[in-house]
Each structure stands twice: as structure tokens, then as C-alpha cells.
N, C-alpha and C positions, 0 to 999 in steps of 0.2 A: 251730278253737278258738284264741283268742288267749291270751296268757299270763295276763291278768287272770281270764278265765273258768276257765282251768286252776287257778290258785291258789285261787280260790273253791271249785271242785269238790274240790280236794285237801284244803283245810282242812275242808270238811264231811265228807269221807270219813275223814280221820284223827281228827276229833272223835268220829265214830260208833264207830270201832273201838278208840279209845284205852283205854276201860275194859275191853272184852271181851278185848283182846289184852294186858292187863297182865301175865298170867302168862308170855307169850312175851317180854315186854319186861324181865323181871326175872331170867331165868336164862340161863346160857351152856351150850349143849349140848356134849357131849363132842366131837362132830365139829368144832364151832367152835373149841374149845380146841386140838384136834390140828392144825387147819389154821393158826390164827392165831398161836399162841404161838411156833413156830420163826421165823416171819417178824418178829414184833414184837420178839423178843429181839435182832435184828440192826439194827432200825430206829432212826433218830435222830428222825424226825418221822413221826407217824401221823395220818391224817385218818379220821374215822368219819362218813361222809355218811348223813344220816337217822338220827342217833344215838338217836332215841327218848328214853328216860329216862336214857341214858348208861350202860347196862349193860356195854357192851364197854369203853369207856374206864375205867370204875370197876374192872372185872375186871382189866384190864391193869395199872392202877396198884397194885391189891392184890397182884399177882404180882411186883411189884418192877421192872416194865419202866421203864427210865429215859428213854425217848424223850419228846419233847414230843408231847402228844396233844390233838387238837382234835376236838370233836364238833360237827356242824352239824345243826341241826333247824329245820324250818319250821313245826312245829305248836307254838303257844304253850304249851299245857298240858304237852306232853312236854318242851319246853325248860325250863320252870320246874322240873320234877322233876330233870332232868339238872343244871341249874345249882347245885343244892344241894351237889353234889360237887366244884364247881370248886376247883382249887388252882393254884399257879403252873405246875405241870407239866401239868395237865389243865384245858383251857379249853373252854367251850361257847359257841356262837354261834347266835343266833336269826336265821336267814337262809335265803333260797332257795339251794339248792345251787349253781346256776350263777352267781348273783350273788357268792356267797362265793368260788368257785373263780377268778373273774376276778382277784382281788387276792391270792390265796394264793400262798405260796412253794411250791417243789417239795417233795414228800414221798417217803419211802422206801416207805411202805405206805399204801394208800388202801383203806378198807373201805366196803362198801355192802351190808349184810346185813339180814335181816328183811324187812319189807314195803316197803322203799324203792323198788326197781326195779319191783316189781309195782304200786306206787301211782302210778308215772309214766305217766299215761294217754295223754298226747300223745306219739306216736312221734317227732316232730321234736325235742321237748324231750329225750326219752330219748337220741336220737342225739347231741345237743349235750353231754349229761352225759358220755357215753363219750369224746367228742372232748376235752372239757375235762380229764377225768381223765387221759387219755393225755398231754396237754400238761403236766400237773402232776407226773407221776411222774419221779423221778430215774432216770437210766440204771441199769438193773438192779433197779429198784423193782418192787413187786407191787401188783396190784389184785385184791382179793378181793370177790366179790359172790355173792349167791344171788338166786334169782328165785322169788317166790310170785305167781302171776297174780292180778290184782285180783279177778277173779270168784271164785276159790277163797277169797281172804281174806274177801270179803263174805259168802260162804256158810259161813264158818268151817271150810272144808275145808283141810287142810294137806298140802303136798307132802312125801312121806315120804323122798324120796331127794335127795341133793345131788351135783352133778357139778362 
């Protein structure tokens, strides 16, 4: 599968699930708070890859996190929702993750939670995302991700545990 085919398939996928996953895209779970907050409090620059409607950057900003926060989203509908919250500290970009990471500065904390990794159908593309994230992390920085397999998301099954 080439990148254009992947992008088309991913856009169709995210458009189909955007409405049904809206409840997931609007809340922060306690486990996400417990994991992300201690790391965010120490960070100066945070990236949220596959930000969806911006729930995590918005939450971090509401908690008084002073870091520069960038949300990256490749689904136009979700990006439009996120961009409503844009401030000088919290910016949102409509872009493919890999394209955006090519020109991004290093960050202290890179997040990739929700359906993002599970939605990356092409294994080679997923590998490049991991490589790019590693290259963009400051020394001592953190990468936080979770994984919801695409087949589970499509069936509306949710993985109950996080590791």
C-alpha cells in the first residue's frame, strides 16, 4: 500500500468513527491523568500526535501546564474541532504525523493516545512514526502511547487495560 492509498483509507476510517467515538474524544480517563500529568508538569514542549478534537491539550492547558503544546491531526473534521481551542500556548496543525515531525523541534513529551496507533494500518508507516518520535525526543524525554487495534475500534470493542 502506498502512502496515498493509506491516507485515503485512513481518512475514510476516521470519518466513519469520528461521530461514534465522540464520547472517547471528549473525556480524559483517570489513568490518562495519572500517567500524563506528572510528565507534563516537567515538560517545556509537548506534542500530541493524532490529537483528535484536542481533548488532551485542552485538559493540560486547563490544568495550568505552562509547556508549549502542539496537537497534530490528519482528519479535517477532528482538526476543526481542536482548532477552536487554539491559543498562543496551544497550537493545532492539520498534517500527516510523519510530515509534521520532519520539521518539528525536539520535545520533552510526545503523546500518541486514543485510536492513533491502532489506526496506522500500514506497518512500515507505523515503524517510521516510532523512528521519527525517537529522533524528536529530547534526551530524557518521554513517549506515551496506547494501542487500540483497528479491528477492535471498528467493532466498537474497547481494550480495557493499559500497559
